[in-house]
C-alpha positions in Angstrom: 73.5 107.5 199.2 73.9 103.7 199.1 72.1 101.9 196.3 70.5 98.6 197.2 69.7 96.0 194.6 66.9 93.5 194.8 67.4 89.8 194.0 65.4 90.4 190.7 67.8 93.1 189.6 70.8 91.0 190.6 69.5 88.1 188.4 68.9 90.4 185.5 72.4 91.7 185.6 73.8 88.1 185.8 71.6 87.1 182.8 73.0 90.0 180.8 76.5 88.7 181.6 75.7 85.3 180.2 74.6 86.6 176.9 77.8 88.7 176.2 81.6 88.6 176.3 81.2 89.3 180.0 82.0 86.2 182.2 80.2 85.7 185.5 82.7 83.9 187.8 80.4 83.8 190.8 78.9 80.4 189.6 80.4 77.3 188.2 83.4 75.1 188.9 86.2 77.1 190.4 89.1 75.2 188.9 87.6 75.2 185.4 86.9 78.9 185.5 90.4 79.7 186.6 92.1 77.6 183.9 89.8 78.9 181.2 90.4 82.4 182.2 94.2 82.2 182.7 94.9 80.5 179.3 94.3 83.5 177.1 96.3 85.7 179.4 99.2 83.1 179.4 99.2 83.1 175.6 99.3 86.9 175.6 102.1 87.1 178.2 104.3 84.6 176.3 103.6 86.5 173.1 104.8 89.7 174.7 107.9 88.0 175.9 108.7 86.8 172.4 108.1 90.4 171.2 110.6 91.8 173.7 113.3 89.4 172.4 112.4 90.3 168.8 112.5 94.0 169.5 116.0 93.7 171.1 117.3 91.8 168.1 116.0 94.4 165.7 117.6 97.3 167.6 120.8 95.4 168.4 121.3 94.2 164.9 120.3 97.3 162.9 121.1 100.2 165.2 123.9 98.9 167.4 124.8 97.6 170.8 125.2 101.1 172.3 121.7 102.0 171.2 120.3 98.8 172.6 122.2 99.6 175.8 120.7 103.1 175.8 117.2 101.7 175.7 118.2 99.3 178.5 119.3 102.3 180.6 115.8 103.7 180.5 114.3 100.5 182.0 114.0 101.7 185.6 112.1 104.8 184.5 109.8 103.1 182.1 109.1 100.3 184.6 108.2 102.9 187.3 105.7 104.6 184.9 104.3 101.2 183.9 104.0 100.1 187.5 102.0 103.3 188.4 99.7 102.9 185.3 99.3 99.2 185.9 98.5 99.7 189.6 95.8 102.3 188.9 94.4 100.2 186.1 94.3 97.2 188.4 92.6 99.3 191.1 89.9 100.2 188.6 89.6 96.5 187.7 89.2 95.4 191.3 86.4 97.9 191.9 84.7 96.9 188.7 85.0 93.2 189.5 83.5 93.7 193.0 80.7 95.9 191.9 79.9 93.4 189.1 79.9 90.5 191.6 77.5 92.5 193.8 75.2 93.0 190.8 75.6 96.8 191.0 75.4 97.7 187.3 75.3 101.5 188.0 78.4 101.4 190.1 80.2 99.3 187.5 79.4 101.9 184.8 80.3 104.9 186.9 83.5 103.3 188.0 84.4 102.7 184.3 84.1 106.4 183.5 85.5 107.9 186.7 88.5 105.6 186.7 89.1 106.4 183.0 89.3 110.2 183.9 91.8 109.5 186.6 93.9 107.2 184.5 93.9 109.6 181.6 94.9 112.6 183.8 97.6 110.5 185.4 98.9 109.5 182.0 99.1 113.2 181.0 100.9 114.1 184.3 103.4 111.4 183.9 104.0 112.4 180.3 104.8 115.9 181.3 107.0 114.9 184.2 108.9 112.4 182.1 109.7 114.8 179.3 110.8 117.5 181.8 113.0 115.4 184.1 114.3 112.7 181.7 117.8 114.0 181.3 118.6 114.8 185.0 117.2 111.4 186.1 119.2 109.5 183.5 122.3 111.4 184.6 121.5 110.6 188.2 121.3 106.9 187.3 124.8 107.0 185.9 123.9 106.4 182.2 127.1 106.0 180.2 128.1 109.2 178.3 128.1 107.3 174.9 124.5 106.1 175.5 123.0 109.2 177.2 121.8 111.1 174.1 120.1 108.1 172.6 118.5 107.3 176.0 117.2 110.9 176.3 115.7 110.7 172.8 114.0 107.4 173.5 112.6 108.5 176.8 111.3 111.8 175.5 109.1 110.0 173.0 108.0 107.1 175.3 107.2 109.5 178.1 105.2 111.7 175.8 103.2 108.5 175.0 102.6 107.4 178.5 98.9 108.4 178.1 98.6 105.6 175.5 100.2 103.1 177.9 97.9 104.2 180.8 94.7 103.8 178.7 95.9 100.5 177.2 96.4 99.1 180.7 93.1 100.5 181.9 91.2 98.9 179.0 92.8 95.5 179.6 92.2 95.5 183.3 88.6 96.5 183.3 87.7 94.1 180.5 89.4 91.3 182.5 87.6 92.4 185.6 84.3 91.7 183.8 85.5 88.2 182.9 86.6 89.0 179.3 90.1 87.7 178.9 89.9 87.2 175.1 89.5 90.7 173.9 92.6 92.0 175.6 94.5 89.0 174.1 93.4 90.0 170.6 94.7 93.5 171.1 98.0 92.1 172.6 98.4 90.4 169.2 97.6 93.6 167.4 100.0 95.7 169.5 102.8 93.2 169.2 102.6 92.6 165.4 102.1 96.3 164.7 105.0 97.1 167.0 107.3 94.7 165.1 106.2 95.9 161.7 106.7 99.6 162.7 110.1 98.7 164.2 111.2 97.2 160.9 109.8 100.2 158.9 111.1 103.0 161.2 114.5 101.5 162.0 115.5 99.7 158.8 113.6 101.6 156.0 113.6 105.1 157.6 116.8 104.7 159.6 115.3 106.5 162.6 117.4 104.6 165.2 116.1 104.5 168.8 113.6 107.2 168.0 112.0 104.8 165.6 111.8 102.1 168.2 110.1 104.5 170.6 107.6 105.8 168.0 106.8 102.2 167.1 105.9 101.3 170.7 103.7 104.3 171.5 101.9 104.2 168.1 101.1 100.4 168.5 99.9 100.9 172.1 97.9 104.0 171.2 96.1 102.2 168.4 95.5 99.2 170.6 94.2 101.4 173.4 91.7 103.2 171.2 90.7 99.9 169.5 90.2 98.2 172.8 87.8 100.9 174.0 85.9 101.0 170.7 85.5 97.2 170.7 84.4 97.2 174.3 81.8 99.8 173.6 80.4 97.6 170.8 80.4 94.2 172.3 80.4 94.7 176.1 77.0 95.6 177.7 78.6 97.4 180.6 80.2 99.9 178.2 76.8 100.9 177.0 76.8 104.2 178.9 74.3 107.0 179.4 75.2 110.6 179.9 74.5 110.2 183.7 77.4 107.7 183.9 79.9 110.4 182.8 79.3 112.6 185.8 82.4 113.0 188.0 82.0 111.1 191.3 84.7 112.3 193.7 84.1 109.4 196.0 84.7 106.8 193.3 87.8 108.6 192.1 89.3 108.7 195.6 88.4 105.1 196.1 90.2 104.1 192.9 93.3 106.0 194.0 93.1 104.4 197.4 92.9 100.9 195.8 95.3 101.5 192.9 98.2 103.5 194.3 99.4 100.8 196.7 99.4 98.3 193.8 101.5 100.7 191.8 104.0 101.2 194.6 104.1 97.4 195.1 105.4 97.0 191.5 107.8 99.9 192.0 109.2 98.3 195.2 109.7 95.0 193.4 111.6 96.8 190.6 113.8 98.5 193.1 114.6 95.2 194.7 115.7 93.8 191.3 117.9 96.8 190.7 119.6 96.3 194.1 120.1 92.6 193.4 121.6 93.5 189.9 124.0 95.9 191.6 125.0 93.0 193.9 125.4 90.7 190.9 127.7 93.2 189.2 130.2 92.8 192.0 131.1 89.4 190.7 133.0 88.6 187.5 131.5 88.9 184.0 130.7 85.2 183.7 128.4 85.4 186.8 126.8 88.5 185.4 126.1 86.9 182.1 124.9 83.7 183.7 122.5 85.7 185.9 121.2 87.5 182.9 120.5 84.2 181.2 118.7 82.7 184.2 116.7 85.9 184.6 115.4 85.5 181.1 114.4 82.0 181.9 112.7 83.2 185.1 110.6 85.7 183.0 109.2 82.8 181.0 108.7 80.6 184.1 106.7 83.4 185.8 104.2 83.8 183.0 101.8 80.9 184.0 102.0 82.1 187.6 101.3 85.7 186.6 98.4 84.6 184.4 96.9 82.5 187.2 97.3 85.5 189.6 95.3 87.7 187.3 92.7 85.0 187.0 92.3 84.6 190.8 92.3 88.4 191.3 89.3 88.8 189.0 87.6 85.7 190.5 88.2 87.1 194.0 86.9 90.5 193.1 83.7 89.2 191.6 83.0 86.7 194.4 83.8 89.0 197.2 81.4 91.5 195.7 78.8 88.8 195.6 79.6 87.9 199.2 80.8 84.4 198.3 84.0 84.1 200.4 83.8 80.3 200.4 84.3 80.2 196.6 87.4 82.4 197.0 88.9 79.9 199.4 88.1 77.0 197.1 89.7 78.9 194.2 92.9 79.4 196.3 93.2 75.7 197.0 92.7 75.0 193.2 95.3 77.7 192.4 97.9 76.1 194.8 97.3 72.7 193.1 97.8 74.3 189.7 101.0 76.0 190.9 102.2 72.7 192.2 101.8 71.0 188.8 103.5 73.9 187.0 106.4 74.0 189.5 107.1 70.3 189.2 107.2 70.5 185.4 109.6 73.5 185.6 111.8 71.8 188.2 112.1 68.7 186.1 112.9 70.8 183.0 115.6 72.8 184.8 117.3 69.7 186.3 116.9 67.6 183.2 117.6 70.1 180.5 119.1 73.1 182.3 122.3 73.0 180.4 120.5 72.8 177.0 118.3 75.8 178.1 121.4 77.9 178.9 123.1 76.9 175.7 120.3 78.5 173.8 121.5 81.9 175.0 125.3 81.6 175.2 128.2 79.4 174.0 130.8 80.2 176.6 131.4 77.0 178.6 132.1 78.8 181.9 128.9 80.7 181.7 126.9 77.6 180.8 128.3 75.8 183.8 127.4 78.6 186.2 124.0 79.3 184.6 123.0 75.6 184.7 123.7 75.4 188.4 122.0 78.8 189.0 118.8 77.4 187.2 118.9 74.3 189.4 119.1 76.4 192.6 116.2 78.7 191.8 114.0 76.0 190.3 113.8 74.4 193.8 111.9 77.6 194.8 109.5 77.9 191.9 106.6 76.7 194.1 107.0 79.5 196.6 107.2 81.9 193.7 103.9 80.6 192.5 102.5 81.0 196.0 103.5 84.6 195.9 101.6 85.2 192.8 98.3 83.5 193.8 98.2 84.9 197.3 99.0 88.4 195.9 96.3 88.0 193.3 93.7 86.9 195.9 94.6 89.6 198.4 94.7 92.3 195.7 91.4 91.2 194.3 89.9 91.3 197.8 91.2 95.0 198.1 93.7 94.2 200.9 95.8 97.2 199.8 98.0 97.2 202.9 99.4 93.9 201.8 100.7 95.5 198.6 103.0 97.7 200.8 104.0 94.7 202.9 104.8 92.5 199.9 106.9 95.3 198.2 108.8 95.9 201.4 109.6 92.2 201.8 110.9 92.0 198.2 113.3 94.9 198.9 114.5 93.9 202.3 114.6 90.2 201.5 116.9 90.5 198.5 119.3 92.8 200.5 119.4 90.8 203.7 119.7 87.4 202.0 122.4 88.6 199.7 124.5 89.9 202.6 123.8 86.8 204.6 124.8 84.4 201.8 128.0 86.2 201.1 129.3 87.3 204.5 127.8 84.7 206.9 127.3 81.5 204.8 130.1 82.2 202.4 128.2 80.9 199.4 130.2 83.1 196.9 128.8 83.5 193.4 125.9 81.2 194.2 124.6 83.8 196.7 122.7 85.7 193.9 120.5 82.7 193.1 120.2 81.6 196.8 119.1 85.2 197.8 116.5 85.2 195.0 115.1 81.8 196.0 115.0 82.6 199.8 113.3 85.9 199.1 110.6 84.0 197.2 110.3 81.6 200.1 109.9 84.5 202.6 107.4 86.4 200.5 105.4 83.3 199.8 105.2 82.4 203.5 104.1 86.0 204.4 101.4 85.8 201.7 100.0 82.6 203.2 100.1 84.1 206.7 98.3 87.2 205.5 95.7 85.0 203.9 95.3 83.0 207.1 94.7 86.2 209.2 91.5 86.7 207.2 92.0 90.5 207.2 91.1 90.4 203.5 87.6 89.1 204.3 86.6 92.6 205.6 88.1 94.6 202.8 85.4 94.3 200.1 84.4 97.8 198.9 80.8 96.5 198.4 80.5 94.7 201.7 77.9 97.1 203.1 76.0 97.4 199.9 75.2 93.8 199.1 71.5 93.1 199.6 70.5 90.1 201.7 
């Protein structure tokens, strides 16, 4: 039975939001809200990137290059698991944001519990599947014989801890959906610092090798997951639950799967497209491969402000679509595009003006530096379309346009394949094809995102559309 909320109740819920860590994004200046919300996430994302570099250094220096390579071989599997967990967590976040925007406190709380059940069960299922099928999958992926055993050991431990990753993602997504970007940031700091300390202890002091790196990761994320939930229960009024909120609601569970699974598959498709492109890159000489690796690292940093902005507009869209304020979503997109423009110009100038210096931070080989510098200049001309991909994806995901998740993933896969073939065999661009294919895929995906937005299909997708009172 539908629950209808009066204007009085709606105002009471909004008043509660203003007196807590919860951030109501249905009122106030759109640009200011987006910037204030994205900044904590940007800091957290950059912090995680720095951790990834530190983690690689610790393993590479104290365990060996083969062990580091073994961990790298597990990346396709771990990214797949992460994408599924992230997608379902994001699905829960979209539902929470829209119900919050509609002022439907009961639905928010029931969604919190029912989505938690689903995420926890999924984490357990993935843990079991990962442990059972790790070795055959790694063998299927062609893991080098000298790295296979370390890769299996690492994956057995990390797969067993998938439940921690799932809950950690869930907690971060639902807190952000309620407008709280700072608490997840604090626990990113906790997880990162704890992970590095445990890496040093397990790997250097206890000499546990790749197993130590795996244990460090799941322990840090497990502690942060539990800590996030406990903190939310203390400071967030929407986590003040009654026994009635813990009842299983099959409808909400199915809806969360319907919203979240396409988002998980979107991430998986993007990962597949990157694997395909990497295989294409490997067909060139080692200087090109190394240069592409360097520019990919730079891309990861470039994408952080876009990614943070996308999460901000996703939450903004969810809340405002729930509140029936489509006009604010459109204004937010215009603001986001302007922000993307500023970021893209800064990055473009940096790559053209200091591209060689940036590449030299990673390598010393002159041939690699020359190729990498030109590669950076090529892709930097397409940073703006990359930003458009992120903001349109964030808006459409936040509006619950789940079909676009499949469309976007398909474009990423087919675009990288088709443009790679086109650049090599038709245009004859040689080694520069790998960067041209990347940039053109961004241009295509960004254009499709704008077209999908202009079609206004997303306007009809709000899960609360029929439940918002007049």
